[in-house]
C-alpha positions in Angstrom: -45.2 222.2 -89.1 -45.2 224.7 -92.2 -42.2 226.5 -92.9 -43.8 229.6 -92.3 -44.6 229.0 -88.7 -41.4 227.2 -87.7 -39.5 230.4 -88.5 -41.3 232.0 -85.8 -39.7 230.2 -82.9 -36.5 229.6 -81.1 -36.2 226.3 -78.9 -33.7 227.5 -76.1 -32.1 225.0 -74.3 -30.0 225.7 -71.2 -26.8 223.5 -70.5 -24.8 223.2 -67.8 -22.4 219.8 -67.7 -25.3 218.1 -69.3 -23.4 216.4 -72.5 -25.3 213.2 -71.8 -28.5 214.7 -72.1 -27.6 216.7 -75.2 -26.5 213.6 -76.8 -29.5 211.8 -75.9 -32.4 214.3 -76.6 -30.8 217.0 -78.7 -31.0 214.8 -82.0 -34.8 214.5 -81.3 -35.3 218.1 -81.0 -33.4 218.8 -84.4 -35.6 215.9 -86.0 -38.9 217.2 -84.7 -38.6 220.9 -84.9 -38.0 221.4 -88.8 -37.4 224.9 -89.5 -37.1 226.2 -86.0 -34.3 227.8 -84.5 -32.3 225.9 -82.0 -30.3 227.6 -79.4 -28.0 226.3 -76.9 -26.9 228.7 -74.1 -24.1 226.8 -72.1 -23.4 227.9 -68.4 -19.6 227.5 -68.7 -19.7 223.5 -68.6 -16.6 221.7 -67.7 -17.5 218.4 -69.6 -17.5 217.7 -73.2 -20.5 219.8 -73.8 -18.9 222.4 -76.2 -17.1 219.9 -77.9 -20.2 217.8 -78.6 -22.3 220.8 -79.6 -19.3 221.8 -82.3 -20.2 219.0 -84.2 -23.8 220.2 -84.7 -23.5 223.3 -87.0 -27.0 223.7 -87.2 -27.6 224.6 -83.5 -26.5 228.1 -82.2 -24.3 227.9 -79.2 -23.5 230.7 -77.1 -20.9 229.9 -74.6 -21.1 231.8 -71.1 -18.1 232.5 -68.9 -19.6 231.4 -65.8 -22.4 229.1 -64.3 -25.3 231.6 -63.7 -28.0 229.2 -62.7 -31.2 228.8 -64.5 -32.9 232.1 -64.1 -29.7 234.3 -64.9 -28.7 231.8 -67.6 -32.0 232.0 -69.5 -32.0 235.5 -69.2 -28.7 235.8 -71.0 -29.9 233.3 -73.6 -32.8 235.4 -74.5 -30.4 238.0 -75.5 -29.6 236.0 -78.5 -33.4 235.5 -79.1 -34.8 237.2 -82.1 -37.9 235.4 -83.1 -41.6 236.3 -81.8 -41.9 233.2 -79.8 -39.4 231.1 -77.8 -39.5 227.6 -76.2 -37.5 227.0 -73.1 -36.8 223.5 -73.2 -34.9 221.3 -70.2 -32.1 219.3 -71.9 -33.5 216.1 -70.2 -36.9 216.4 -72.1 -37.8 213.9 -75.1 -40.0 215.9 -77.7 -42.1 214.2 -80.1 -43.0 214.5 -83.5 -45.4 217.6 -84.2 -44.8 219.0 -80.8 -44.1 222.5 -81.8 -47.1 223.4 -84.1 -49.5 223.2 -81.7 -48.0 225.7 -79.0 -47.2 228.0 -81.5 -50.6 228.1 -83.1 -52.2 229.0 -80.0 -49.8 231.7 -79.1 -50.7 232.9 -82.4 -54.3 232.7 -82.3 -54.4 234.4 -78.7 -52.3 237.5 -78.3 -53.2 237.7 -74.5 -51.6 234.2 -73.9 -48.2 235.3 -72.4 -46.9 231.3 -72.5 -48.4 227.8 -73.0 -47.4 224.5 -71.4 -47.8 221.1 -73.2 -48.7 218.0 -71.6 -45.4 216.8 -69.7 -45.3 212.9 -69.0 -42.9 210.9 -67.3 -39.8 209.7 -69.5 -39.2 206.6 -67.3 -42.8 205.8 -66.8 -44.6 207.3 -69.9 -48.3 206.4 -68.8 -47.5 208.8 -65.9 -47.9 212.2 -65.6 -44.2 214.1 -64.6 -43.6 215.8 -61.4 -42.2 219.0 -62.9 -45.5 220.6 -64.5 -47.7 217.4 -65.3 -50.5 219.2 -66.9 -50.2 222.5 -65.8 -50.1 224.1 -62.4 -51.9 226.1 -59.8 -51.0 227.9 -56.6 -52.9 227.2 -53.2 -54.0 230.2 -50.8 -51.0 229.8 -48.9 -48.8 229.9 -51.8 -48.1 226.0 -52.3 -47.6 225.2 -55.8 -49.5 221.7 -57.1 -50.4 220.5 -60.7 -53.2 218.7 -62.4 -51.8 215.6 -62.5 -49.4 215.8 -59.6 -50.1 216.8 -56.1 -46.9 216.7 -53.7 -45.7 212.9 -54.4 -48.9 211.5 -56.1 -48.6 211.2 -59.7 -51.8 210.3 -62.1 -51.8 208.0 -64.9 -52.8 210.0 -68.2 -56.3 208.6 -69.1 -57.2 211.5 -71.2 -58.5 213.5 -68.1 -56.3 216.6 -68.9 -57.2 216.3 -72.8 -58.4 219.8 -73.3 -57.0 223.3 -73.8 -57.5 225.5 -70.8 -55.8 228.2 -68.8 -53.7 227.3 -65.9 -51.9 229.4 -63.1 -48.3 228.4 -64.1 -46.6 226.7 -66.6 -43.5 224.4 -66.1 -40.0 225.7 -67.1 -39.1 222.3 -68.4 -41.2 222.9 -71.4 -42.8 226.5 -71.9 -43.5 228.1 -75.1 -43.4 232.0 -74.5 -43.9 235.3 -76.4 -40.4 236.6 -76.4 -41.5 240.2 -76.3 -43.6 239.5 -73.3 -40.7 237.6 -71.4 -38.4 240.5 -71.8 -40.9 243.1 -71.1 -41.7 241.6 -67.9 -37.9 241.5 -67.0 -37.4 237.6 -67.6 -36.7 235.5 -64.6 -36.0 236.9 -61.2 -32.5 236.2 -60.7 -32.4 236.2 -57.0 -34.1 232.5 -57.5 -31.1 231.1 -59.3 -33.0 228.1 -60.0 -36.5 226.4 -59.0 -39.9 228.1 -59.1 -38.7 231.2 -61.4 -41.4 230.0 -63.8 -44.3 230.1 -61.2 -43.0 233.6 -60.4 -42.8 234.8 -63.9 -46.5 233.2 -64.6 -48.0 235.2 -61.9 -46.2 238.3 -62.7 -47.4 237.8 -66.4 -51.1 237.5 -65.1 -50.7 240.5 -62.8 -49.9 242.3 -66.1 -53.1 241.1 -67.6 -51.8 238.0 -69.8 -52.8 234.3 -69.6 -51.1 231.0 -69.1 -52.3 228.1 -71.3 -52.0 224.6 -71.5 -52.7 222.2 -74.5 -52.5 218.3 -74.6 -52.2 218.6 -78.4 -48.5 218.8 -77.6 -46.7 216.0 -75.5 -43.1 215.7 -74.2 -41.6 213.2 -72.0 -39.5 214.6 -69.1 -36.7 212.6 -67.2 -36.9 215.2 -64.2 -34.0 215.8 -61.8 -31.5 215.5 -64.6 -29.6 218.7 -63.2 -30.7 218.4 -59.3 -32.2 215.6 -57.8 -35.8 216.0 -56.4 -34.3 214.4 -53.1 -31.5 217.0 -53.0 -31.1 219.1 -49.8 -29.9 222.0 -52.2 -33.3 221.7 -54.2 -35.4 221.5 -50.7 -33.5 224.9 -49.8 -34.2 226.4 -53.2 -37.7 225.5 -53.3 -38.5 227.0 -49.6 -36.6 230.1 -50.2 -37.8 230.6 -53.5 -41.4 230.0 -52.9 -41.4 232.8 -50.0 -39.5 235.2 -52.7 -42.5 234.5 -55.3 -45.0 235.6 -52.6 -43.1 238.7 -51.7 -43.1 239.7 -55.4 -46.7 239.1 -56.0 -48.7 239.6 -52.8 -49.2 243.0 -51.3 -50.0 244.7 -47.7 -51.9 242.5 -45.5 -52.2 239.3 -47.8 -48.6 239.2 -47.9 -47.8 239.7 -44.1 -50.6 237.0 -43.4 -49.3 234.7 -45.7 -45.7 234.7 -44.5 -47.0 234.3 -41.0 -48.8 231.4 -41.9 -46.1 229.9 -43.8 -43.8 230.2 -40.7 -46.2 227.6 -39.1 -46.8 225.6 -42.2 -43.2 225.2 -43.1 -42.3 224.5 -39.6 -44.9 221.5 -39.6 -43.4 220.6 -43.1 -39.7 220.5 -41.5 -40.9 218.2 -38.5 -42.5 216.0 -41.0 -39.8 215.5 -43.2 -37.7 214.9 -40.3 -39.8 212.4 -38.6 -39.8 210.5 -42.3 -35.8 210.3 -42.1 -34.9 213.3 -43.4 -33.6 215.3 -40.0 -31.3 217.5 -42.1 -34.7 219.2 -43.6 -35.2 221.0 -40.6 -32.0 222.9 -40.9 -32.7 223.5 -44.5 -35.9 224.9 -44.4 -34.8 227.3 -41.4 -31.8 228.3 -43.7 -34.5 229.0 -46.3 -36.3 231.2 -44.3 -33.4 233.4 -43.2 -32.1 233.8 -46.6 -35.4 234.9 -47.8 -35.6 237.8 -45.1 -32.3 239.0 -46.4 -33.4 238.8 -50.2 -37.1 239.7 -50.0 -37.2 243.2 -50.8 -33.6 243.4 -53.0 -34.2 244.0 -56.8 -37.6 242.1 -56.9 -39.6 242.2 -60.0 -42.7 244.5 -59.8 -45.4 245.2 -62.0 -47.0 248.6 -62.1 -50.7 248.8 -61.8 -51.0 245.1 -61.3 -54.1 243.1 -61.5 -55.2 240.8 -58.6 -54.7 237.5 -59.5 -56.9 234.4 -57.7 -55.1 231.8 -55.9 -57.0 228.3 -55.3 -59.1 229.1 -52.4 -58.3 226.2 -50.1 -54.8 224.8 -48.6 -53.5 222.0 -50.6 -51.7 220.9 -47.7 -54.9 220.0 -45.9 -56.4 218.6 -48.6 -53.6 216.2 -49.7 -52.4 215.3 -45.9 -55.7 215.8 -43.7 -58.8 215.0 -46.5 -56.3 212.4 -48.4 -57.2 214.0 -51.7 -54.5 212.4 -54.3 -56.2 213.7 -57.5 -57.0 217.1 -58.9 -60.4 216.2 -59.6 -61.2 215.8 -56.1 -60.3 219.4 -55.3 -63.4 221.1 -56.7 -61.6 223.4 -59.2 
């Protein structure tokens, strides 16, 4: 990356008791992001994160006074971002040499591109796509997210099948390059979410405002995944179901919203039963709690876009495609 382009960008990392991840991956971010500003917003960690960050004067550290979660934490972090572009980067991500330049080049080349995601592979199994983002995400007709390279628990091997630039529906918050002004103008993340699916909601909002979301394989990162909250965590299950419904309430209108929420009552009930029969009986309670929490939050302080465009969802049910039709790869979906 040349010095002229690198000064345009801030790499923003959110940290909460992640000293181990910072020690493991932050040196690589510093080494492979020459000239970029590196910002760590600390969500009131109680471990030795701040002591470690104090040894890195080249890192701008902003200390929060309480754990605000992912959404409000990043919104606070962006108050300190003054560069035209920013990269939201999880602390448990390994970046690669040259990772930043392709992301910035594509944002600079296309002002309608609000955000762009790199190829995200698994840190532990580097031939596989990673669960959180893979090669870019989509949303089905009932609001369920899925990815190129990952449908539910089925991960694809990276065989070059997604080695092209394209538009996607949503990019992963694990590593997402954004136009700073667009992120702020759209109100940042919806803080009711706390964590999980907030980036899908923001990407949907950006498209409703007339922007695009992109993906490029020219940049690759490796994500550990579950570094803050395990993929099997009951808390994560609750947040995912609640926030998915909040996302629908934010972005759908009229009959589309009510018919979709009605369908989700049935589909989420089937999902809860499936999880219970798979050895996770607490899933029923967590999904039920998620629905009640959604009804209490649905119309409070939501992020709205005036004169919004209609954004097309994938015209099928990913649940039906995966569980009934046994489709395991994105190429089998016909998108």
